[in-house]
PLY file of the C-alpha trace (Angstrom):
ply
format ascii 1.0
element vertex 322
property float x
property float y
property float z
element edge 321
property int vertex1
property int vertex2
end_header
49.94 86.89 -34.03
46.15 87.01 -34.39
44.69 84.29 -36.63
41.19 84.04 -38.11
40.01 80.71 -39.52
37.31 80.56 -42.19
35.40 77.40 -41.25
33.98 75.70 -44.33
30.57 74.10 -43.69
27.92 72.14 -45.53
24.29 72.13 -44.41
25.34 73.71 -41.13
27.94 71.06 -40.27
31.57 72.18 -40.03
33.80 70.24 -42.45
36.66 68.13 -41.08
39.26 70.19 -42.95
38.55 72.98 -40.44
40.18 70.95 -37.65
43.39 70.88 -39.68
43.27 74.66 -39.78
42.76 74.77 -36.02
45.80 72.52 -35.52
47.88 74.70 -37.84
46.76 77.88 -36.07
47.66 76.38 -32.66
51.13 75.50 -33.95
51.65 79.11 -35.01
50.06 80.81 -31.98
49.93 79.24 -28.52
47.39 81.65 -27.00
43.74 80.70 -27.76
42.76 84.36 -27.19
44.59 85.22 -30.43
42.79 82.61 -32.54
39.20 82.83 -33.76
37.02 81.24 -36.41
34.21 82.57 -38.56
31.30 80.39 -39.71
28.96 81.70 -42.39
25.61 80.21 -43.42
22.12 79.35 -42.25
21.59 77.47 -38.99
25.31 77.13 -38.30
25.45 78.29 -34.67
24.11 74.99 -33.32
27.26 73.13 -34.39
29.78 75.64 -33.05
30.14 73.69 -29.81
32.54 71.44 -31.74
35.13 74.24 -31.53
35.55 73.77 -27.77
39.07 72.50 -27.04
40.27 73.22 -30.58
42.70 75.93 -29.49
40.54 79.02 -30.02
38.36 81.02 -27.68
35.96 82.74 -30.05
33.75 81.74 -32.99
32.14 84.50 -35.01
28.83 83.40 -36.50
27.19 85.17 -39.44
23.74 83.65 -39.96
20.97 84.55 -42.37
18.58 82.90 -44.81
20.40 84.79 -47.56
23.58 82.89 -46.65
22.10 79.40 -46.93
23.79 78.79 -50.30
27.35 79.87 -50.99
27.69 83.17 -52.82
31.21 84.67 -53.25
29.98 88.25 -52.79
27.91 87.73 -49.65
30.32 85.24 -48.04
33.34 87.49 -48.57
31.36 90.37 -47.05
30.48 88.21 -44.05
34.15 87.30 -43.53
35.04 91.00 -43.82
32.72 91.70 -40.89
34.64 89.16 -38.80
37.94 90.70 -39.90
36.70 94.11 -38.76
35.71 92.63 -35.39
38.93 90.67 -34.78
41.68 92.47 -36.79
43.71 89.34 -37.64
47.25 89.23 -38.99
46.54 85.95 -40.77
43.42 84.44 -42.34
43.40 80.66 -42.87
41.05 78.67 -45.09
40.97 75.22 -46.62
41.97 74.93 -50.28
38.45 73.67 -51.02
36.41 75.02 -53.94
34.88 77.55 -51.53
38.21 78.56 -50.03
39.86 78.88 -53.43
37.01 81.11 -54.57
36.59 83.48 -51.64
40.22 84.09 -50.57
41.36 85.83 -53.79
38.40 88.20 -53.51
39.39 89.03 -49.92
43.04 89.44 -50.89
42.04 91.97 -53.53
39.83 93.81 -51.02
42.63 94.01 -48.43
45.48 94.41 -50.94
47.19 91.57 -49.07
49.57 88.68 -49.72
47.85 85.43 -50.75
49.30 81.91 -50.54
47.12 79.21 -52.11
47.09 75.41 -51.79
50.08 75.24 -49.41
51.13 72.09 -47.57
52.96 73.74 -44.64
53.18 77.12 -42.95
55.60 78.53 -40.38
56.08 81.87 -38.68
59.28 83.59 -37.57
59.39 87.18 -36.37
57.36 89.26 -38.81
57.64 86.75 -41.66
55.45 83.86 -42.85
56.97 81.01 -44.84
54.91 78.44 -46.76
55.63 75.37 -48.88
53.60 74.90 -52.05
53.77 72.10 -54.67
54.49 73.46 -58.16
54.69 72.03 -61.68
52.34 69.14 -61.01
54.10 68.32 -57.74
57.57 67.99 -59.30
58.92 70.92 -57.27
58.17 72.54 -53.91
58.21 76.34 -53.87
59.03 78.33 -50.74
56.83 81.42 -50.36
57.50 84.27 -47.94
55.50 87.31 -46.86
55.69 89.98 -44.19
52.90 90.05 -41.61
52.84 93.85 -41.56
49.44 93.56 -43.28
46.83 90.79 -43.16
48.01 87.66 -45.02
45.68 85.03 -46.45
46.58 81.34 -46.78
44.67 78.30 -48.06
45.84 74.87 -46.88
45.62 71.74 -49.04
43.42 69.17 -47.21
45.21 66.29 -45.44
48.47 68.26 -45.17
48.47 68.78 -41.38
47.99 66.15 -38.68
44.97 67.03 -36.59
46.00 67.49 -32.96
43.23 68.77 -30.73
45.10 70.91 -28.17
42.28 70.71 -25.62
42.34 74.45 -24.96
40.00 77.28 -25.88
36.32 77.66 -25.12
35.00 78.27 -28.61
32.40 80.72 -27.35
30.00 82.04 -29.98
29.71 85.70 -30.88
27.00 86.56 -33.40
27.71 89.24 -35.98
24.67 91.15 -37.22
23.99 90.62 -40.91
21.94 93.00 -43.02
20.60 91.97 -46.40
23.16 92.51 -49.17
22.03 93.50 -52.66
24.19 91.59 -55.15
23.95 90.83 -58.85
24.96 87.24 -58.12
22.37 84.83 -56.76
22.81 81.18 -55.82
19.64 79.46 -56.96
20.24 75.78 -56.25
22.76 73.35 -54.78
22.88 69.93 -56.43
24.51 67.37 -54.17
26.32 64.35 -55.58
24.81 60.91 -55.19
27.73 59.62 -53.11
27.79 60.17 -49.37
31.55 59.54 -49.25
34.06 62.34 -48.74
34.93 64.34 -51.85
38.16 63.19 -53.49
39.95 66.43 -52.62
39.29 65.87 -48.90
39.32 62.06 -48.67
42.02 60.52 -46.47
41.86 57.23 -48.41
41.29 56.78 -52.14
41.18 53.70 -54.37
41.21 54.49 -58.10
40.67 52.47 -61.25
42.12 52.91 -64.73
41.38 51.78 -68.27
42.14 48.19 -67.21
38.84 48.13 -65.30
37.23 47.41 -68.67
33.71 48.57 -67.80
31.67 50.74 -65.46
30.24 47.60 -63.85
33.75 46.46 -62.90
34.09 49.46 -60.59
31.86 47.56 -58.15
34.92 45.69 -56.83
36.50 49.07 -56.00
33.28 50.18 -54.31
33.42 47.07 -52.10
37.05 47.69 -51.18
36.31 51.36 -50.49
33.43 50.43 -48.19
35.72 48.11 -46.23
38.29 50.84 -45.54
36.08 53.96 -45.57
37.65 55.25 -48.77
36.45 57.21 -51.78
36.61 55.76 -55.30
38.49 57.67 -57.99
39.39 57.07 -61.62
42.01 57.92 -64.19
41.27 60.08 -67.21
41.43 56.99 -69.43
38.67 55.34 -67.39
36.54 58.49 -67.52
37.08 58.97 -71.27
36.10 55.34 -71.80
32.82 55.95 -69.99
33.63 53.69 -67.04
33.43 56.50 -64.46
31.99 60.01 -64.14
34.17 63.10 -64.47
33.75 64.03 -60.80
35.76 60.86 -60.01
38.71 61.86 -62.19
42.10 62.28 -60.53
44.78 64.10 -62.48
45.86 67.32 -64.09
42.51 67.78 -65.85
40.60 66.29 -62.92
41.08 66.70 -59.18
44.32 67.11 -57.27
44.20 64.87 -54.23
46.38 64.53 -51.14
45.18 61.45 -49.22
47.03 59.49 -46.57
46.56 56.38 -48.73
46.17 56.15 -52.52
45.64 52.77 -54.19
46.00 52.80 -58.00
44.37 49.79 -59.65
45.13 49.14 -63.31
46.57 52.63 -63.74
49.81 52.79 -65.71
50.80 56.16 -64.28
50.70 58.80 -67.00
52.26 62.18 -66.22
48.75 63.65 -66.27
47.49 61.23 -63.61
50.54 61.44 -61.36
50.23 65.24 -61.37
47.03 64.84 -59.39
48.13 62.31 -56.75
51.91 62.24 -56.36
51.75 64.10 -53.00
49.76 61.26 -51.38
51.41 60.07 -48.15
51.40 56.37 -49.13
50.90 55.09 -52.69
50.04 51.48 -53.52
50.05 50.35 -57.17
48.40 47.22 -58.55
49.30 46.50 -62.19
50.15 43.52 -64.38
52.97 45.45 -66.08
56.08 45.50 -63.85
57.48 48.39 -65.92
54.43 50.64 -65.47
55.53 54.21 -64.57
53.25 54.21 -61.49
55.68 51.84 -59.76
58.39 54.54 -59.83
56.49 56.67 -57.30
54.68 53.86 -55.45
55.64 53.01 -51.87
54.25 49.50 -52.37
53.81 47.69 -55.69
51.78 44.58 -56.47
52.41 43.02 -59.89
49.11 41.19 -60.32
45.72 41.25 -62.02
43.60 43.80 -60.15
40.56 41.51 -60.46
42.44 38.94 -58.39
44.28 41.28 -56.00
41.48 43.69 -55.05
38.97 41.03 -53.88
41.71 39.51 -51.69
42.44 42.97 -50.27
38.73 43.49 -49.58
38.40 40.18 -47.74
41.47 40.94 -45.60
40.05 44.36 -44.75
36.69 42.88 -43.80
38.43 40.36 -41.57
40.37 43.14 -39.85
37.17 45.15 -39.34
35.36 42.22 -37.78
0 1
1 2
2 3
3 4
4 5
5 6
6 7
7 8
8 9
9 10
10 11
11 12
12 13
13 14
14 15
15 16
16 17
17 18
18 19
19 20
20 21
21 22
22 23
23 24
24 25
25 26
26 27
27 28
28 29
29 30
30 31
31 32
32 33
33 34
34 35
35 36
36 37
37 38
38 39
39 40
40 41
41 42
42 43
43 44
44 45
45 46
46 47
47 48
48 49
49 50
50 51
51 52
52 53
53 54
54 55
55 56
56 57
57 58
58 59
59 60
60 61
61 62
62 63
63 64
64 65
65 66
66 67
67 68
68 69
69 70
70 71
71 72
72 73
73 74
74 75
75 76
76 77
77 78
78 79
79 80
80 81
81 82
82 83
83 84
84 85
85 86
86 87
87 88
88 89
89 90
90 91
91 92
92 93
93 94
94 95
95 96
96 97
97 98
98 99
99 100
100 101
101 102
102 103
103 104
104 105
105 106
106 107
107 108
108 109
109 110
110 111
111 112
112 113
113 114
114 115
115 116
116 117
117 118
118 119
119 120
120 121
121 122
122 123
123 124
124 125
125 126
126 127
127 128
128 129
129 130
130 131
131 132
132 133
133 134
134 135
135 136
136 137
137 138
138 139
139 140
140 141
141 142
142 143
143 144
144 145
145 146
146 147
147 148
148 149
149 150
150 151
151 152
152 153
153 154
154 155
155 156
156 157
157 158
158 159
159 160
160 161
161 162
162 163
163 164
164 165
165 166
166 167
167 168
168 169
169 170
170 171
171 172
172 173
173 174
174 175
175 176
176 177
177 178
178 179
179 180
180 181
181 182
182 183
183 184
184 185
185 186
186 187
187 188
188 189
189 190
190 191
191 192
192 193
193 194
194 195
195 196
196 197
197 198
198 199
199 200
200 201
201 202
202 203
203 204
204 205
205 206
206 207
207 208
208 209
209 210
210 211
211 212
212 213
213 214
214 215
215 216
216 217
217 218
218 219
219 220
220 221
221 222
222 223
223 224
224 225
225 226
226 227
227 228
228 229
229 230
230 231
231 232
232 233
233 234
234 235
235 236
236 237
237 238
238 239
239 240
240 241
241 242
242 243
243 244
244 245
245 246
246 247
247 248
248 249
249 250
250 251
251 252
252 253
253 254
254 255
255 256
256 257
257 258
258 259
259 260
260 261
261 262
262 263
263 264
264 265
265 266
266 267
267 268
268 269
269 270
270 271
271 272
272 273
273 274
274 275
275 276
276 277
277 278
278 279
279 280
280 281
281 282
282 283
283 284
284 285
285 286
286 287
287 288
288 289
289 290
290 291
291 292
292 293
293 294
294 295
295 296
296 297
297 298
298 299
299 300
300 301
301 302
302 303
303 304
304 305
305 306
306 307
307 308
308 309
309 310
310 311
311 312
312 313
313 314
314 315
315 316
316 317
317 318
318 319
319 320
320 321
């Protein structure tokens, strides 16, 4: 089976979620000659050396000033050029905002099967099988498709363990790009103030709820996050109260996250919040109410005041780091 990976990048640097896709591709296809990646943007070729040993032999690069900022029309056209050059049976992408945007457009162009936001993928004969959380994570759906035509799949970040196979050269092949006249233009990219990983891609998250009491109180979560290289999140109640910005919100009306570790501080565990984080690998809850719903899904529960427990956690983490 021939697999093409759409490598998400920012400012020319390939995002870490791409290495999950490489690991997944290697688990489906053992021959590096049948796996390739495509990187689209401006000045992206210089970082393609990172693909060496990732289980693929070829990296298609589509570079142009016109591709500096993401545009669904131009990026999907660039990926189409790589598809024409490689003729894959399967196209993999991360379930990032970019991946979620561009894959449906490609699926419509190819009239192909599309699986979105899956957490696992397997291949048997001429059939693909994927697992996908449904109904706010309360059920897992099994999706199947024939590989008789190109299939497209987006993988939820932090779903696959990254295992660098140590094979594949990752040699670069440049695809010629000619200016594309589109009615859509990307004018500006506004980056967030935080340098931490986005919540949807973070492997560790510590979140605060209404019990934080103020925006200033989130500083204790910032300190804990710095000690364990985590990203700070918030519940809808904390956001609605003005304690945190909306881009920090975890939940059904915020961001769906899938970290290896999720620490909920002063969050009771509403259905809306749990819909966005229940697939986390390990959940730790800190709450003064022993009957809080969050404890029902937590792997570890601490019945305590977060303002006492979190500083102790931070000091222990700092001691471990030193």
